[in-house]
C-alpha positions as CSV (number, residue, x, y, z in Angstrom):
1,M,0.0,0.0,0.0
2,S,2.8,2.4,0.8
3,K,4.6,1.5,-2.5
4,Y,1.6,2.1,-4.7
5,E,0.2,5.1,-2.6
6,I,-3.0,3.3,-1.5
7,P,-4.6,5.3,1.3
8,T,-4.2,3.5,4.7
9,A,-3.4,4.2,8.3
10,N,0.1,5.0,9.5
11,Y,1.6,1.7,10.5
12,G,4.6,-0.4,11.6
13,S,5.3,-4.2,11.8
14,F,7.2,-5.7,14.7
15,T,8.6,-9.0,16.1
16,D,9.8,-7.3,19.3
17,P,7.1,-6.4,21.8
18,K,9.1,-3.6,23.4
19,K,9.6,-1.9,20.0
20,A,5.9,-2.4,19.2
21,L,5.0,-0.7,22.5
22,N,7.3,2.2,21.8
23,F,5.7,2.7,18.4
24,I,2.2,2.7,19.9
25,E,3.4,5.4,22.4
26,D,4.7,7.5,19.5
27,I,1.5,7.3,17.4
28,G,-0.8,7.7,20.4
29,Y,-4.0,6.1,21.7
30,P,-6.3,4.6,20.7
31,A,-4.2,2.3,18.5
32,V,-4.8,-1.0,16.7
33,I,-2.8,-4.1,17.2
34,K,-3.1,-6.8,14.5
35,A,-1.7,-10.3,14.6
36,D,0.1,-10.8,11.3
37,G,-1.6,-14.1,10.5
38,L,-4.9,-15.9,10.5
39,A,-6.7,-15.7,13.8
40,S,-10.3,-16.6,13.1
41,G,-11.3,-12.9,13.1
42,K,-9.9,-12.5,16.6
43,G,-6.5,-11.1,15.8
44,V,-7.4,-7.4,15.9
45,V,-7.5,-5.5,19.2
46,I,-8.1,-1.7,19.7
47,V,-6.2,-0.5,22.8
48,S,-6.7,2.8,24.6
49,S,-3.9,2.7,27.2
50,R,-0.3,1.6,27.7
51,Q,-1.5,-1.0,30.1
52,E,-3.9,-2.5,27.6
53,A,-1.3,-2.4,24.8
54,S,1.3,-4.1,27.0
55,Q,-1.2,-6.9,27.9
56,V,-2.2,-7.6,24.3
57,L,1.4,-7.6,23.1
58,E,2.3,-10.0,25.8
59,D,-0.7,-12.3,25.0
60,F,0.1,-12.3,21.3
61,M,3.9,-12.3,21.2
62,V,5.1,-13.8,24.5
63,K,2.3,-16.1,25.7
64,N,1.5,-17.2,22.1
65,K,-2.2,-17.1,22.6
66,L,-2.7,-17.0,18.8
67,G,0.2,-19.4,18.0
68,E,2.5,-18.5,15.2
69,S,0.0,-15.8,13.9
70,G,0.7,-13.6,16.9
71,K,4.5,-13.7,16.8
72,K,4.6,-10.8,14.4
73,V,2.2,-7.8,14.8
74,V,1.2,-4.9,12.7
75,I,0.5,-1.7,14.7
76,E,-1.7,1.0,13.1
77,E,-3.0,4.4,14.0
78,F,-6.8,4.3,14.8
79,L,-9.0,5.6,12.0
80,R,-12.3,7.1,13.1
81,G,-15.3,6.5,10.8
82,E,-17.5,3.7,9.6
83,E,-16.4,0.4,8.1
84,A,-17.6,-1.2,4.9
85,S,-16.6,-4.3,2.8
86,Y,-15.7,-3.9,-0.8
87,I,-15.0,-7.1,-2.7
88,I,-13.8,-7.5,-6.2
89,A,-13.4,-10.6,-8.4
90,I,-10.2,-10.8,-10.4
91,K,-9.1,-12.9,-13.4
92,D,-6.5,-12.3,-16.1
93,G,-5.8,-8.7,-15.0
94,K,-9.5,-7.7,-15.2
95,F,-11.9,-7.1,-12.3
96,G,-15.5,-6.9,-11.4
97,V,-17.0,-5.3,-8.3
98,M,-19.2,-7.4,-6.0
99,P,-22.2,-5.7,-4.2
100,T,-21.1,-3.5,-1.3
101,S,-21.8,-4.8,2.2
102,Q,-21.2,-4.0,5.8
103,D,-20.2,-6.5,8.5
104,H,-20.9,-6.1,12.3
105,K,-17.7,-7.3,13.9
106,R,-18.4,-6.6,17.6
107,L,-20.3,-9.3,19.7
108,K,-23.0,-7.0,21.1
109,D,-25.5,-4.4,20.0
110,N,-24.3,-0.9,19.4
111,D,-20.8,-2.2,18.5
112,E,-19.9,-3.2,22.0
113,G,-18.0,-6.2,23.3
114,P,-15.0,-8.0,21.8
115,N,-14.3,-8.4,18.1
116,T,-15.6,-11.6,16.5
117,G,-15.5,-13.2,13.1
118,G,-18.6,-11.3,12.2
119,M,-22.1,-11.2,13.8
120,G,-24.1,-10.2,10.8
121,A,-24.1,-8.3,7.5
122,Y,-26.3,-6.5,5.0
123,S,-25.9,-5.5,1.3
124,P,-25.8,-3.0,-0.3
125,A,-24.1,-0.7,2.1
126,P,-25.6,2.7,1.4
127,I,-22.7,4.6,3.0
128,I,-21.0,3.8,-0.3
129,N,-22.8,6.2,-2.7
130,K,-21.8,6.7,-6.4
131,E,-19.3,9.4,-5.6
132,L,-17.5,7.3,-3.0
133,D,-17.6,4.3,-5.2
134,K,-15.7,6.2,-7.9
135,K,-13.1,7.3,-5.2
136,I,-12.6,3.6,-4.2
137,I,-12.1,2.5,-7.8
138,E,-9.6,5.3,-8.6
139,K,-7.7,5.5,-5.3
140,I,-7.7,1.9,-4.2
141,V,-8.8,-0.7,-6.8
142,K,-6.9,0.6,-9.8
143,P,-3.6,1.1,-7.8
144,V,-4.1,-2.5,-6.4
145,M,-4.5,-3.9,-9.9
146,Y,-1.5,-1.9,-11.1
147,G,0.5,-3.2,-8.1
148,L,-0.4,-6.8,-8.8
149,E,0.8,-6.4,-12.4
150,Q,4.0,-4.7,-11.4
151,E,4.8,-7.3,-8.8
152,G,4.2,-10.1,-11.3
153,L,1.3,-11.5,-9.3
154,N,-1.2,-13.1,-11.7
155,Y,-3.9,-13.3,-9.0
156,T,-7.2,-15.0,-9.7
157,G,-10.0,-15.0,-7.1
158,F,-11.8,-12.7,-4.8
159,L,-10.0,-9.7,-3.1
160,Y,-11.8,-8.5,0.0
161,I,-11.0,-4.9,0.8
162,G,-11.9,-3.9,4.3
163,L,-12.5,-0.1,4.3
164,M,-12.8,2.7,6.8
165,I,-14.8,5.6,5.5
166,S,-13.6,8.7,7.3
167,E,-15.0,12.1,6.4
168,G,-16.0,10.9,3.0
169,E,-12.6,9.4,2.2
170,P,-11.9,5.6,1.9
171,Y,-8.9,4.0,3.7
172,V,-7.8,0.4,3.5
173,L,-8.0,-1.5,6.9
174,E,-7.2,-4.9,5.5
175,F,-7.1,-7.2,2.5
176,N,-8.3,-10.8,2.5
177,V,-7.9,-13.2,-0.5
178,R,-11.4,-14.6,0.0
179,L,-15.0,-13.6,0.3
180,G,-15.9,-12.3,3.8
181,D,-17.9,-14.1,6.4
182,P,-20.8,-13.2,6.9
183,E,-20.6,-10.9,3.9
184,A,-20.4,-13.9,1.5
185,Q,-23.8,-15.2,2.6
186,V,-25.7,-12.0,1.9
187,L,-23.8,-11.5,-1.4
188,M,-24.8,-14.9,-2.6
189,M,-28.4,-14.0,-1.8
190,R,-28.2,-11.1,-4.3
191,L,-26.5,-12.9,-7.2
192,K,-28.7,-13.7,-10.2
193,K,-25.9,-15.6,-12.1
194,D,-24.1,-18.8,-11.3
195,L,-21.0,-18.1,-9.2
196,L,-18.7,-20.0,-11.6
197,D,-19.7,-17.8,-14.5
198,I,-18.8,-14.7,-12.4
199,V,-15.4,-16.2,-11.4
200,N,-14.7,-17.0,-15.1
201,N,-15.7,-13.6,-16.3
202,P,-15.8,-11.0,-13.4
203,Q,-16.7,-8.1,-15.7
204,T,-20.2,-9.6,-16.1
205,L,-20.9,-8.9,-12.4
206,K,-22.6,-5.6,-13.1
207,D,-25.5,-7.5,-14.8
208,A,-25.6,-10.3,-12.2
209,I,-26.8,-8.5,-9.1
210,S,-30.4,-8.1,-7.9
211,D,-31.5,-4.7,-6.7
212,E,-32.9,-6.2,-3.4
213,F,-31.5,-5.8,0.1
214,A,-30.0,-8.9,1.7
215,V,-29.6,-9.3,5.4
216,G,-27.8,-12.0,7.5
217,V,-27.8,-12.4,11.2
218,V,-25.3,-14.8,12.8
219,M,-26.3,-17.1,15.7
220,A,-23.4,-18.3,17.8
221,C,-23.1,-20.6,20.9
222,K,-23.4,-19.0,24.3
223,N,-19.7,-18.7,25.1
224,Y,-18.6,-17.2,21.7
225,P,-15.9,-15.8,21.2
226,Y,-14.5,-16.5,24.7
227,S,-14.4,-20.3,24.5
228,N,-16.0,-23.3,22.8
229,C,-19.3,-24.7,23.9
230,E,-20.7,-28.2,24.5
231,P,-22.5,-29.6,21.5
232,T,-26.0,-28.0,21.5
233,P,-29.0,-29.2,19.5
234,I,-30.4,-26.9,16.9
235,R,-34.1,-27.5,16.0
236,N,-36.9,-26.1,13.8
237,L,-34.6,-24.9,10.9
238,E,-37.1,-26.1,8.3
239,K,-39.9,-24.3,10.2
240,A,-37.8,-21.1,10.2
241,Q,-37.0,-21.4,6.4
242,Q,-40.7,-21.5,5.7
243,K,-40.7,-17.8,6.7
244,G,-38.7,-17.0,3.5
245,V,-35.2,-17.2,4.9
246,L,-32.2,-19.2,4.0
247,V,-30.1,-20.6,6.9
248,F,-26.4,-21.1,6.2
249,Q,-24.7,-23.5,8.6
250,A,-21.1,-23.5,9.9
251,N,-19.7,-25.3,13.0
252,T,-22.6,-27.8,13.0
253,K,-22.6,-31.5,12.9
254,L,-25.1,-34.4,12.7
255,I,-25.4,-36.6,15.9
256,N,-28.0,-39.4,15.5
257,G,-29.7,-37.6,12.7
258,E,-30.0,-34.3,14.6
259,I,-28.2,-31.0,14.0
260,Y,-25.9,-29.8,16.8
261,S,-23.7,-26.7,17.0
262,S,-20.1,-27.6,17.5
263,G,-18.8,-24.3,18.8
264,G,-18.5,-20.7,17.6
265,R,-20.7,-19.2,15.0
266,A,-23.2,-21.8,13.9
267,L,-25.9,-20.2,11.7
268,A,-26.3,-17.2,9.4
269,V,-30.1,-16.5,8.9
270,C,-30.5,-14.6,5.7
271,A,-33.3,-13.0,3.7
272,T,-33.9,-10.6,0.8
273,S,-36.5,-7.9,0.1
274,K,-36.9,-4.7,-1.9
275,D,-37.3,-3.1,1.5
276,L,-34.6,-3.4,4.2
277,K,-37.1,-3.3,7.0
278,E,-39.0,-6.2,5.5
279,A,-35.8,-8.2,5.0
280,L,-34.9,-7.6,8.7
281,K,-38.4,-8.6,9.8
282,K,-38.2,-11.9,7.9
283,V,-34.8,-12.7,9.5
284,Y,-35.8,-11.9,13.1
285,D,-39.2,-13.6,12.8
286,A,-37.4,-16.7,11.7
287,I,-34.8,-16.5,14.5
288,T,-37.7,-16.6,17.1
289,L,-38.6,-20.0,15.7
290,I,-35.2,-21.6,15.9
291,D,-34.6,-23.7,19.0
292,F,-30.9,-23.1,19.8
293,K,-30.5,-22.9,23.6
294,D,-28.6,-19.8,24.9
295,A,-27.6,-18.7,21.4
296,V,-26.1,-15.2,21.1
297,Y,-27.0,-12.9,18.3
298,R,-27.2,-9.2,17.7
299,K,-30.6,-7.4,17.6
300,D,-29.4,-4.3,15.6
301,I,-28.0,-5.7,12.4
302,G,-28.6,-3.3,9.5
303,Q,-29.7,-0.4,11.6
304,K,-26.7,1.7,10.5
305,A,-28.0,1.7,6.9
306,F,-31.1,3.8,7.7
307,K,-29.2,7.0,8.2
308,Y,-28.1,6.8,4.6
309,L,-31.4,5.7,3.0
């Protein structure tokens, strides 16, 4: 990003916890500590004091709570604004833009509690209007495509660009070489074309997206994300789906012909509608029918969208 002048936060990467802490002190609080590896969506922590920063660095780099992923960390200045997910499909140096979406990373309503792998999403994200979309293409996507070409990286696949929108300007928080989760679920709900056709010809994406809203709410086991749970039966999924939703499953297994959660995020309950309120009603009505003891889920998914509609 530095090399190709892609807007992002001031940053440094470290393998020495003392040097990392000194850098945080220099850029000021709050600051963001990121494990430089895969951590199931739990490798990013926002710290607001020296004590917090010191503890997180010790957990990641000394106590190895994230294994190899936490031995190297990236420290970034904290950007204030609103996040959005911008995903492109790439093949043979050409790209197509997937529908915009917005994830809800915190465990609890009003963006409180710890970061998770994602507690729900909706698409499109109206914070990204036509003007902002042009800025993202010009300032981020085109420089990324140019950089891939210059570096000799013939990448084929999805590139997830995690954005922070701050005072009308887009900044990159992260890249992932995959679809997001739970963004993927709501994006699939809006596709009118076979996914394989899109992968083979990303530029057809603009004609492959429905104009409906899609919403997904994640249901997780009671201890998520702190620890795994005992297997818990999940019942009435067919009854819920009769309400016009599609329930994606993860971390589930069959025991004697019955579905059980096996820890973490288990379900993404998704629906579409021309009206965002209607899509949300379908999802939350369906959730009331699902028998999943002590499941945790957010009650405010999609509410941020209404200030832009």
